[in-house]
C-alpha positions in Angstrom: 68.1 166.5 97.8 64.6 167.5 99.0 64.4 170.4 101.4 62.6 170.3 104.8 61.9 173.7 106.3 59.6 173.0 109.3 60.4 171.6 112.7 57.0 170.0 112.6 58.0 167.7 109.7 57.4 164.0 110.8 60.9 163.0 109.9 62.4 165.9 112.0 60.1 165.1 114.9 61.1 161.4 114.8 64.8 162.4 114.9 64.3 164.7 117.8 62.4 162.0 119.7 65.2 159.5 119.0 67.9 162.0 120.1 66.2 162.7 123.4 64.7 159.4 124.5 66.4 156.1 125.2 62.9 154.5 125.3 62.2 155.7 121.8 65.5 154.4 120.6 64.7 150.9 122.0 61.2 150.9 120.7 62.0 152.1 117.2 65.3 150.3 116.8 67.2 153.5 115.7 69.5 156.2 117.0 70.8 159.6 115.9 74.4 160.7 115.3 75.3 164.4 115.2 78.4 166.2 113.9 80.6 165.8 110.9 83.1 163.4 112.5 80.6 161.0 113.9 78.4 161.0 110.8 81.4 160.4 108.5 82.2 157.3 110.7 79.0 155.7 109.4 80.3 154.7 106.0 83.8 154.3 107.3 82.6 151.7 109.8 80.5 149.9 107.2 77.2 151.0 108.7 74.1 152.3 107.0 72.0 155.4 107.5 68.2 155.6 107.2 68.0 159.4 107.0 70.6 162.3 106.7 69.9 165.9 107.5 72.4 168.5 106.4 72.5 172.3 106.2 73.3 174.2 103.0 76.3 175.8 104.7 77.8 172.5 105.8 77.2 170.9 102.4 78.9 173.8 100.7 82.0 173.5 102.9 82.2 169.7 103.1 80.3 168.4 100.1 83.1 166.1 99.0 83.6 164.6 102.4 79.9 164.0 102.8 79.5 162.0 99.5 80.2 158.6 101.1 77.6 159.3 103.8 75.0 160.5 101.4 75.7 157.4 99.2 75.0 155.0 102.1 71.8 156.8 103.2 68.3 155.7 102.2 67.2 159.4 102.1 68.8 162.8 102.6 67.4 166.2 103.2 68.6 169.8 103.2 67.5 171.7 106.3 67.8 175.4 107.4 69.6 176.5 110.5 66.5 176.6 112.7 65.7 173.0 111.9 69.3 172.0 112.7 69.1 173.7 116.0 65.9 171.8 116.8 67.6 168.5 115.9 70.8 169.3 117.8 71.7 168.0 121.3 74.6 170.5 121.4 74.9 174.2 121.9 76.5 174.9 118.5 75.3 172.4 115.9 77.7 171.7 113.0 74.7 171.0 110.7 74.7 167.3 109.9 72.7 164.5 111.5 72.0 160.9 110.6 69.4 158.4 111.8 70.8 154.9 111.9 69.3 151.5 112.6 70.3 150.1 116.0 73.8 148.5 116.0 72.4 145.1 116.6 70.4 145.4 113.4 73.5 146.2 111.3 74.4 143.1 109.3 77.5 141.4 110.7 78.1 144.3 113.2 78.6 144.2 116.9 77.5 140.5 117.4 79.7 138.2 119.3 77.9 134.9 118.8 80.9 132.9 120.0 83.7 134.2 122.2 87.3 133.9 121.0 89.2 131.7 123.5 92.2 134.0 123.2 90.1 137.2 123.2 90.3 140.2 125.6 86.8 141.3 126.8 85.5 144.0 129.2 82.1 143.7 130.7 80.5 146.9 132.1 77.9 146.2 134.8 75.4 149.1 135.4 77.8 151.9 134.4 75.6 155.0 134.6 77.7 157.8 133.2 77.6 158.1 129.4 80.9 160.0 129.5 82.5 156.9 131.3 80.9 154.5 128.8 82.2 156.6 125.8 85.7 157.0 127.3 86.0 153.3 128.1 84.9 152.2 124.6 87.4 154.7 123.1 90.2 153.2 125.2 89.1 149.6 124.5 89.3 150.3 120.8 92.7 152.0 121.1 94.2 149.1 123.1 92.7 146.5 120.7 90.2 144.7 122.9 88.3 142.0 121.2 84.9 143.2 122.4 82.8 145.0 125.0 79.8 143.6 126.9 77.4 146.1 128.4 74.8 145.2 131.0 72.3 147.8 132.3 73.4 151.4 132.9 73.3 154.1 130.3 72.3 153.6 126.6 75.2 152.9 124.2 73.4 154.8 121.5 72.7 157.9 123.6 74.2 161.1 122.1 76.6 161.8 125.1 78.0 158.3 125.0 78.5 158.4 121.3 80.2 161.7 121.4 82.5 160.7 124.2 83.4 157.5 122.3 84.6 159.5 119.3 82.9 156.8 117.2 84.4 153.8 119.0 81.0 152.5 119.9 80.2 152.3 116.2 83.4 150.3 115.4 84.1 148.2 118.5 82.2 144.9 118.8 79.6 145.7 121.5 77.0 143.3 122.8 74.2 144.1 125.3 73.5 141.4 127.9 70.8 141.2 130.5 72.3 138.2 132.2 75.9 138.8 133.5 76.1 135.4 135.1 75.3 133.6 131.9 77.8 135.7 130.0 80.5 134.9 132.5 79.7 131.2 132.4 79.8 131.3 128.6 83.2 132.9 128.8 84.5 130.2 131.1 83.1 127.4 128.9 85.1 129.0 126.1 88.3 128.7 128.2 88.4 132.4 129.1 89.5 133.5 132.6 87.1 135.7 134.4 88.0 138.5 136.8 85.8 141.0 138.8 87.4 144.3 139.7 86.9 145.6 143.2 88.3 148.4 145.4 88.7 145.8 148.2 92.5 145.9 148.8 92.5 142.3 150.0 91.8 141.1 146.5 94.6 140.1 144.1 96.6 143.1 142.9 96.3 143.4 139.2 100.1 143.3 138.7 99.9 139.7 140.1 97.0 138.6 137.9 97.7 136.3 134.9 96.0 138.0 132.0 97.7 135.7 129.4 95.3 134.1 126.9 91.5 134.8 126.9 90.3 137.2 129.6 87.1 138.8 130.6 87.2 141.6 133.2 84.1 143.0 134.9 83.9 146.7 135.8 81.0 147.8 138.0 78.7 150.7 138.7 80.4 154.1 139.7 78.8 154.2 143.2 78.3 150.5 144.1 80.9 148.6 142.0 80.4 145.1 140.8 77.4 143.3 142.3 77.9 140.6 144.9 76.4 138.1 142.6 78.9 138.9 139.9 81.8 138.9 142.3 80.8 135.4 143.4 80.5 134.2 139.8 83.9 135.3 138.6 87.0 133.1 139.1 89.2 135.8 140.5 88.7 139.2 142.3 91.3 141.8 141.4 92.1 145.2 142.7 94.2 148.3 141.7 96.4 149.0 144.7 96.2 152.6 145.9 98.5 154.4 148.4 96.6 157.7 148.4 93.6 158.8 150.4 91.1 157.9 147.6 89.0 154.9 148.4 88.3 154.1 144.8 88.9 155.2 141.2 86.5 156.6 138.7 85.1 153.8 136.6 86.6 155.1 133.4 90.1 155.5 135.0 89.9 152.0 136.6 88.8 150.4 133.3 91.7 152.1 131.5 94.3 150.7 133.9 92.6 147.2 133.8 92.6 147.2 130.0 96.2 148.1 129.8 97.1 145.3 132.1 95.0 142.9 130.1 96.8 143.6 126.8 100.4 144.5 127.9 103.1 142.1 126.7 104.4 139.7 129.2 108.1 139.2 129.7 109.4 135.8 128.9 112.3 134.3 130.8 
């Protein structure tokens, strides 16, 4: 591998820009992963890397583990600790970073051209907290959801969301949509039932909802919930009954409860 020793190197400066700017990620069609676990998920998830940066220390300790990542990368560079610190979005960098093409550019990845009539989908509308986005995607993968739609809100390729997802955002089918109404209508045309979650306790309690078959559930913004337009578009409004003083749940907690109800086995009489 070639060695890069300056933080002014164009490849380093590009990676720093992608790490810190959602606009740069959109315009350049690329994002950055940091840390051994996330970077190793690239080859494990069938993705590709444009550029890999790794420190001598990490390569010496984890060289065998890094081989699949280096093999799937177009180029790889050794960097000293001060360059790793410049690249890092964390306080204590592990010493490995990879620049990847945007998920929608990955061949056969994260594209849901046609919804599965029996699929289980979650649609996040304007979720702003990357920790919530990451945690929700991690739970969605763990519970076996078919896919995740994201409309507005935080960037799915932002470093905080990717870390919180523990790599789930790389593996779970994710589709960005700028038209929630159209997505809901597409689901209904495919025979999928659509639900909008709301803290309104007059809505249908989730335990009474029929989540058998294909289902799409919308979870809204942390402060304002699902928009009125989306509430009106969905077939059913559902709520999580609460007996305590809290008026609503954190978006991540609410999504977890909703997803469990979506996938839990139904008793048959």
